[in-house]
N, C-alpha and C positions, 0 to 999 in steps of 0.2 A: 504492499500497502504504500512506504512511504519511497516506491520508487519513485509510483506517479503522478504524488502530490507536492514531495522538493521540487522538482526542476521546476512544475508548475507556478508554485512558491515565486520562486525567483523571475521567470519571466513575465509572472503579472504587473510587474510594475510598467515593465515596459509594453506589453499590450495596452494597458492604462494609458498609460501618454500617448499611444501611436491610434489606439480609438480617438481620443479628445483631439490629440493638431493636428494629424491626417483624414484619419473616417469621418466623421463629423461633421466638420469643414468641406471634406470633398461630397457628404449624402444633400448636403445642404447645398452647397451651387448647382447641386442636381437640380433640386428643389428648383430656385430661384431661378436656373436657365428653362421652363415652362409658365411663367409667370413673367408680368411686363412690371418689373418692381425700378423702381426709381430710384431707390436707394437709403428711401425715407419712407415710413408709412407703408400702408394695409400693401401685397401683394397679389393680384389678380390671376388665378391661374388662365392662364391661354393654352396649353398643350403643345405641340411644336413647331409654333407657328413664329417664334426665335429661330431655329433652324428651315423653315421654308423660305425665312426672308437671305439669311446668313448665305444659303448654297442658291437659290434662284432671282436674288434682288437682288444683294449686294453687290455692287462694284468694287469700292473699296476691299471689302473681304477677299475676292478674288487675288485683286494686285498687290496684297500685303502675303496671298502662300503665297504667289513667286516671288515675289521678295525675296520669304523664306527657304525657296526649294531652291533661287541660285547661291543664296547666301548655303546654306548643302552644301551643295555644288564643291562654292570656292574655297570651304573649311575642310573637304570629305578629300583634295587635291594639296592644294597651295602648302597646308601646314603641316599635311602627312610629306609630301616630295622634301620639304626643307629641314625635320626632323630626322627622319629618316639617314638623309645626305648628311647633316651633323653628328648624328649619331654613329654613323656608320666610318667616322671621319677620328671623331674622337675615342671610339673604340681603339684604335690605334697608337692614340700619341698615348707616351711611357715618362713624362716629364710635364705639368702644368696642365692635367688631366681635369682636376677637379679645380681651378684656377678657373679654366675658359664653362667647366659645365658650372660656375654660379656664375660668373656672366652674361650665357642664356638663360639661365636661370630668375634672373632678377627682375626682371622684365614681367612677369607670373605674380611674383611678390608684392608688388604694387596696384594700389587698389582699384577698381576701376574708374572711379570719377582721376586720381591724378594722371593715367596713364590717358584718358579720353580729351582730360585737357593740355594736356605737353603736346598730342596729335590736331588738336583744334589749332593751335598757335602755329604749328609745322605746317601744316595747311591752310593757314593763311593768304590773303591775296595782298595783303598790306606788311606786313611781320614774318610770314613767314619761309621755308626753303625758295620757293619758287622768286619771292619778291628780291631777295638775297641775291637769283643769280642773279636776277633780272639788272641786278646795282649793277653790275663785275660786267654785263654787257651779253650776256644769254636770256635772249628774251622768253614770251611764249608761255613757258612755266608760273606765272603769276596771274594763276588763277583759280577762282571760289572752288575749288572742288569739292568743299559740301554745299555749295549753294546753285551748282547744277545738275541737273535732271538723269542726267549720263554719268557723273561720277559719283552724285551722294555715297553709293550704297558698298559703289564696288572700296570706298576711300574709307569709308566706317568699317569693314569687312579688315581693310589693310590694316588699320590701326588697331584691331581686335587682337592677329592673325598676330605684329608682332608682341603684341602681349600671349598669346598662347602657343604656337610652336617650339618656346624653350620645353612646355610643359611637359608635352608632348617626347621631346627629343631625351630630357630626362630618364622618361618611362621607357622609353627602345634600349638606350643604352642600357639601363641594370636586365634588360633582359638578355643583352647583348651579350654582358657581364657574366650571365648563369652558363654558356653554355661551352660544353666543354672545349678545352681549346682542344683537344685530340683529332678533333671533328676538320678545325682547321688542317691541323699537322697528318691526315691520310689524304684528307683534298689536295694539301699540298703536294704527294707523292700520289697524288694520279693524275698532276698536271693543272692542276684545276690554277684560274688565275683572280684575281681579285672580285673580279665580277662574277665571276661563275661559284667563290666562293659568299659571295651577296646572296645568288640567287639562291644558290643548292644547302646553304649549312646557316644565313645567318638568317635571312628570311623565315624558313619553315622555324628557328628554334625561335621567334620571335613574335609569331603567324598569330598565338593565341592573345599576348598584348592587345597584337594591330587591331586583330580582329574588334576586341570587345571595345577600343578605344573608337570605334569607326562608326558602334554600336552607338555609345554613349555621345561620339559628338554627333551625329543623326541627330541622338535626340536634343541635345544644347542646341540645336539649330533653331529646332520649334521655338524655346526658348527664351532665346537670344532680349535684351529689352534696355540694361544697360547703357548699349555703348548709344546705340541708337537712341534714347531720350534725351542722353547729355550734347550729342555731337548735332542735331536735326530734331528731332521730336517726328522725324517721319513725315519732314519733308524732305526737299522742297516739292508740294503738289504731289504730296502719297511716294516719292519715286521712291523712298527707303523705306516708309510703312511697310511695318512686320507686325503678327498675330501678336507679341506681345502689348504692342504702343497701340492697337487699335481697340485692345483689350479695355487699357486703363485710360484712354478716352472715352470709350462707348460709357464706362463704368462710371466713372469720378469727373469727365466735365460733361457730356452730354446730360448723366443723371441718368441713363439706361442699363441700369445695372443685369436686370437679367438678363437682355439683348447680352451684356458685356458676359453676361456666368456661357452666357449655350458656347458663346468662343470659346473661351476659356473649358470648356468641358472637350468644343473640337479638337482644340488642340493637346487633351490630352486624352485623344482617340487618333491621334499622328503619331503621337509615341508613346500609344499600346498598338500601333501596326508596327511602328520600327520594331518593336520588342519583340512581337510576333513574332517577323520574318526571321531574327539570330535566333530564336529557340528553334521554329522548322531547320533550319541549318542547323542548325546543332543536332538534333532528333534525327538528319539525316548523313549524321558523320563527320561533319565541319568540327574543327577541334576549335571552339568560343568559351 
């Protein structure tokens, strides 16, 4: 009997915290997504009307979803490529490796507000890098990257990538250091060059870490908020609007909390779909 009761006694505090912090707010959000609640006062039940409006009428939602997908594609390619390259090079550094690793990891430790403010100044057409280059005779780069519809989203992604890719690099480097050196020795005996070592020894050795971070990055891409809100608040003209900023505006600026809750539930569904894909791949034998 004690073998059954005692484990539950240890789990119970965490379970209660999870219920009050996660489960109850989630169920409350689900309820309000089925109402026309303004955030103040009573909520009137309207069924799936918010979701019908969301998927069939709201053009801003479609634009925000497109931007989230663009953001996801960017972060599944650029930071992963940089992190794999840097970690592969650093894994061969015998002296000073910790110094370089620390330097590359520092941006990840900076608060989002600090990083966003730094890049707002760097991208400024008046005082940024482009403006300084124009002063020494290199024109054409002193433009408002955050104020143009064709560059705003990618400029923010570039700033966030500066903050994020060092984190991936440290994870990949740690995974690489756990690979047995004997595998590399055997590859060299077989005549493998560095590319072959990376492809047939390194990548298979760090595959679980890479695939897990691909899943997490895809999920985080639908949760992005702070960099976009700090730098552009979704502008100009909605060109950098994402689902997170759209939910915030609907819930707190337009007082459509019920509609914002429906959008929040939709974000959760997208994240759940990504998790389901990876779970399915794992059941089919993928090492995730």
